[in-house]
TORMARNU-673203 format. One record per residue (C-alpha): z, x, y; residue number from 1. Coordinates in Angstrom, 2 decimals. Each point is the difference from the previous one (the first is absolute). Layout:
REM TORMARNU-673203
+---------+---------+---------+------+
:      c3 :      c1 :      c2 : resi :
+---------+---------+---------+------+
:       Z :       X :       Y :  NUM :
...
+---------+---------+---------+------+
REM end
This chain:
REM TORMARNU-673203
+---------+---------+---------+------+
:      c3 :      c1 :      c2 : resi :
+---------+---------+---------+------+
:   88.91 :  122.20 :  116.27 :    1 :
:   -0.09 :   -0.35 :   -3.77 :    2 :
:    3.70 :   -0.93 :   -0.12 :    3 :
:   -0.57 :   -2.61 :    2.70 :    4 :
:   -2.76 :   -1.41 :   -2.23 :    5 :
:    2.53 :   -0.18 :   -2.88 :    6 :
:   -1.67 :    2.84 :   -1.90 :    7 :
:    3.43 :    1.15 :   -1.12 :    8 :
:   -1.12 :    2.47 :   -2.62 :    9 :
:   -1.26 :    2.27 :    2.78 :   10 :
:    1.01 :    3.64 :   -0.25 :   11 :
:   -0.45 :    2.67 :    2.63 :   12 :
:    0.00 :    3.77 :   -0.35 :   13 :
:    1.42 :    1.76 :    3.01 :   14 :
:   -0.19 :    3.75 :   -0.23 :   15 :
:    1.59 :    2.60 :    2.12 :   16 :
:    3.52 :    0.23 :    1.22 :   17 :
:    2.99 :   -1.30 :   -1.88 :   18 :
:    0.42 :   -2.86 :    2.52 :   19 :
:   -3.50 :   -1.28 :   -0.71 :   20 :
:    0.66 :    0.21 :   -3.73 :   21 :
:    3.17 :   -2.08 :    0.49 :   22 :
:   -1.94 :   -2.55 :    2.05 :   23 :
:   -2.64 :   -0.20 :   -2.72 :   24 :
:    2.64 :   -0.34 :   -2.71 :   25 :
:    1.84 :   -2.77 :    1.88 :   26 :
:   -3.27 :   -1.81 :    0.71 :   27 :
:   -0.92 :    0.10 :   -3.68 :   28 :
:    3.46 :   -1.28 :   -0.99 :   29 :
:   -0.28 :   -2.84 :    2.54 :   30 :
:   -3.45 :   -0.88 :   -1.36 :   31 :
:    1.35 :   -0.19 :   -3.57 :   32 :
:    2.94 :   -2.18 :    1.10 :   33 :
:   -2.27 :   -2.35 :    1.93 :   34 :
:   -2.28 :   -0.30 :   -3.04 :   35 :
:    3.01 :   -0.85 :   -2.18 :   36 :
:    1.23 :   -2.62 :    2.50 :   37 :
:   -3.48 :   -1.49 :    0.23 :   38 :
:   -0.20 :   -0.35 :   -3.81 :   39 :
:    3.45 :   -1.59 :   -0.06 :   40 :
:   -0.95 :   -2.45 :    2.76 :   41 :
:   -3.16 :   -1.00 :   -1.87 :   42 :
:    2.06 :   -0.59 :   -3.14 :   43 :
:    2.45 :   -2.28 :    1.84 :   44 :
:   -2.82 :   -1.91 :    1.66 :   45 :
:   -1.63 :   -0.55 :   -3.38 :   46 :
:    3.25 :   -1.32 :   -1.46 :   47 :
:    0.55 :   -2.41 :    2.91 :   48 :
:   -3.56 :   -1.28 :   -0.28 :   49 :
:    0.11 :   -0.49 :   -3.78 :   50 :
:    3.19 :   -2.07 :    0.06 :   51 :
:   -0.85 :   -3.68 :   -0.35 :   52 :
:    3.00 :   -1.03 :    2.12 :   53 :
:   -0.33 :   -0.17 :    3.78 :   54 :
:    1.61 :    2.96 :    1.78 :   55 :
:    0.47 :    0.28 :    3.74 :   56 :
:    1.54 :    2.26 :    2.60 :   57 :
:    0.77 :   -1.74 :    3.29 :   58 :
:    1.32 :    1.60 :    3.17 :   59 :
:    3.13 :   -1.30 :    1.76 :   60 :
:   -2.12 :   -2.59 :    1.84 :   61 :
:   -1.41 :   -1.31 :   -3.30 :   62 :
:   -3.50 :    1.41 :    0.43 :   63 :
:   -1.53 :    1.27 :   -3.24 :   64 :
:   -0.44 :    3.74 :   -0.23 :   65 :
:   -1.03 :   -0.16 :   -3.66 :   66 :
:   -1.31 :   -2.83 :   -2.15 :   67 :
:   -1.35 :    0.58 :   -3.49 :   68 :
:   -3.07 :   -1.70 :   -1.47 :   69 :
:    2.14 :   -2.47 :   -1.99 :   70 :
:    1.36 :   -1.46 :    3.24 :   71 :
:   -3.49 :   -0.23 :    1.47 :   72 :
:   -1.21 :   -1.93 :   -3.07 :   73 :
:    2.88 :   -2.50 :    0.09 :   74 :
:   -0.35 :   -0.42 :    3.76 :   75 :
:   -3.78 :   -0.27 :    0.09 :   76 :
:   -0.36 :    2.61 :    2.73 :   77 :
:   -1.33 :    3.54 :    0.13 :   78 :
:    2.76 :    2.59 :    0.17 :   79 :
:   -1.30 :    1.11 :    3.38 :   80 :
:    0.64 :   -3.53 :    1.33 :   81 :
:    3.57 :    0.08 :   -1.33 :   82 :
:    0.86 :    3.40 :    1.48 :   83 :
:    1.61 :   -0.42 :    3.41 :   84 :
:    0.74 :   -3.70 :   -0.61 :   85 :
:    3.17 :   -1.60 :   -1.34 :   86 :
:    0.34 :   -2.40 :   -2.95 :   87 :
:   -0.78 :   -3.04 :    2.17 :   88 :
:   -3.65 :    0.97 :   -0.47 :   89 :
:   -0.02 :   -0.86 :   -3.71 :   90 :
:    3.16 :   -1.98 :   -0.88 :   91 :
:    1.00 :   -3.59 :    0.61 :   92 :
:    2.50 :   -0.59 :    2.82 :   93 :
:    3.10 :   -0.42 :   -2.19 :   94 :
:   -0.69 :    3.19 :   -1.95 :   95 :
:   -0.75 :    1.89 :    3.22 :   96 :
:    3.42 :   -0.92 :    1.38 :   97 :
:    1.78 :    0.97 :   -3.23 :   98 :
:   -1.73 :    3.39 :   -0.27 :   99 :
:    0.76 :    0.76 :    3.66 :  100 :
:    3.64 :   -1.03 :   -0.50 :  101 :
:    0.38 :    2.27 :   -3.02 :  102 :
:   -1.75 :    2.88 :    1.83 :  103 :
:    2.53 :   -0.35 :    2.85 :  104 :
:    2.83 :    0.06 :   -2.56 :  105 :
:   -1.34 :    3.26 :   -1.44 :  106 :
:   -0.44 :    1.50 :    3.47 :  107 :
:    3.50 :   -1.07 :    1.10 :  108 :
:    1.83 :    1.19 :   -3.13 :  109 :
:   -2.34 :    2.77 :   -1.17 :  110 :
:    0.61 :   -1.38 :   -3.49 :  111 :
:   -2.63 :   -1.37 :   -2.40 :  112 :
:   -0.19 :   -3.73 :   -0.62 :  113 :
:   -1.36 :   -1.90 :   -2.98 :  114 :
:   -1.11 :   -3.61 :    0.12 :  115 :
:   -2.42 :   -2.51 :   -1.45 :  116 :
:   -2.79 :   -1.37 :    2.14 :  117 :
:   -2.45 :   -2.80 :   -0.75 :  118 :
:   -2.98 :    0.14 :    2.32 :  119 :
:   -3.35 :   -1.56 :    0.63 :  120 :
:   -2.71 :    2.28 :    1.32 :  121 :
:   -1.95 :   -2.28 :    2.37 :  122 :
:   -3.18 :    2.09 :   -0.08 :  123 :
:   -0.33 :   -0.13 :   -3.81 :  124 :
:    2.09 :   -3.08 :   -0.86 :  125 :
:    1.85 :    2.10 :   -2.57 :  126 :
:    3.60 :   -0.99 :   -0.64 :  127 :
:    2.27 :    2.58 :   -1.61 :  128 :
:    3.65 :    0.81 :   -0.53 :  129 :
:    1.08 :    3.58 :    0.59 :  130 :
:    3.09 :    1.94 :   -0.89 :  131 :
:    0.19 :    2.09 :    3.15 :  132 :
:    1.72 :    3.26 :    0.77 :  133 :
:    0.14 :    1.27 :    3.58 :  134 :
:    1.26 :    3.48 :    0.75 :  135 :
:    0.67 :    1.90 :    3.21 :  136 :
:   -2.84 :    2.41 :    0.79 :  137 :
:    0.65 :    3.25 :    1.88 :  138 :
:   -2.51 :    2.21 :    1.79 :  139 :
:   -0.27 :    3.75 :   -0.52 :  140 :
:    2.86 :    0.63 :    2.47 :  141 :
:    2.37 :   -2.29 :   -1.92 :  142 :
:   -0.15 :   -2.76 :    2.63 :  143 :
:   -0.11 :   -3.60 :   -1.22 :  144 :
:   -3.65 :   -0.93 :    0.51 :  145 :
:   -0.29 :   -3.37 :   -1.77 :  146 :
:    0.01 :   -1.46 :   -3.49 :  147 :
:   -1.77 :    0.60 :   -3.29 :  148 :
:   -0.49 :   -3.14 :   -2.09 :  149 :
:   -1.08 :   -0.59 :   -3.58 :  150 :
:   -0.95 :   -3.55 :   -1.04 :  151 :
:    0.03 :   -0.55 :   -3.77 :  152 :
:   -1.90 :   -3.15 :   -0.99 :  153 :
:    2.31 :   -2.03 :   -2.27 :  154 :
:   -1.93 :   -3.28 :    0.21 :  155 :
:   -0.77 :   -0.18 :   -3.74 :  156 :
:    3.60 :    0.79 :   -0.94 :  157 :
:    1.30 :   -2.69 :    2.35 :  158 :
:   -2.45 :   -2.55 :   -1.46 :  159 :
:    1.19 :    0.84 :   -3.54 :  160 :
:    3.64 :   -0.35 :    1.09 :  161 :
:   -0.72 :   -3.47 :    1.45 :  162 :
:   -1.76 :   -1.07 :   -3.22 :  163 :
:    2.90 :    1.26 :   -2.07 :  164 :
:    2.46 :   -1.95 :    2.17 :  165 :
:   -2.08 :   -3.17 :   -0.39 :  166 :
:   -0.08 :    0.49 :   -3.77 :  167 :
:    3.76 :    0.64 :   -0.06 :  168 :
:    0.68 :   -3.21 :    2.01 :  169 :
:   -2.27 :   -1.99 :   -2.31 :  170 :
:    1.75 :    1.33 :   -3.12 :  171 :
:    3.48 :   -0.45 :    1.47 :  172 :
:   -0.81 :   -3.52 :    1.19 :  173 :
:   -1.60 :   -1.17 :   -3.24 :  174 :
:    1.93 :   -2.70 :   -1.82 :  175 :
:   -1.92 :    0.41 :   -3.27 :  176 :
:    0.48 :    2.85 :   -2.42 :  177 :
:   -2.38 :    2.85 :    0.59 :  178 :
+---------+---------+---------+------+
REM end
């Protein structure tokens, strides 16, 4: 019961025959391993949540199985609303089609893809440009289960690049000495 309640540090003492001692020993080892896995899972969850870039896991149909808080903030939805839905919930139509197309490419080739995506989030009105990486995602049996995506916001960098290009054109086009 305690293991089912995720009280993984549970130890039992089984006295008596050697078989019972082996059962107790194996139970205690399993409890330690489960506690270690639980700590590791908490650590990974904390990392995913602290990253300021949106991270998603979508199944082969495009439904979100994981969405971090960064995605929820860009999208203007609670994470619970995003889970089970696809990107059409929070992206404009053009971006929705592009993400779905790239997801299909990853699923067909089982190779990661990298692309840039400029989107408008209708619910928040936020416009952003993302350098996006989509990877194949496999379940615990090794079966292709969907895609894992990381969206790095490069909006500021893109704005600076445009300003630099405008400056360069102005300097190159100037007829006076500068």
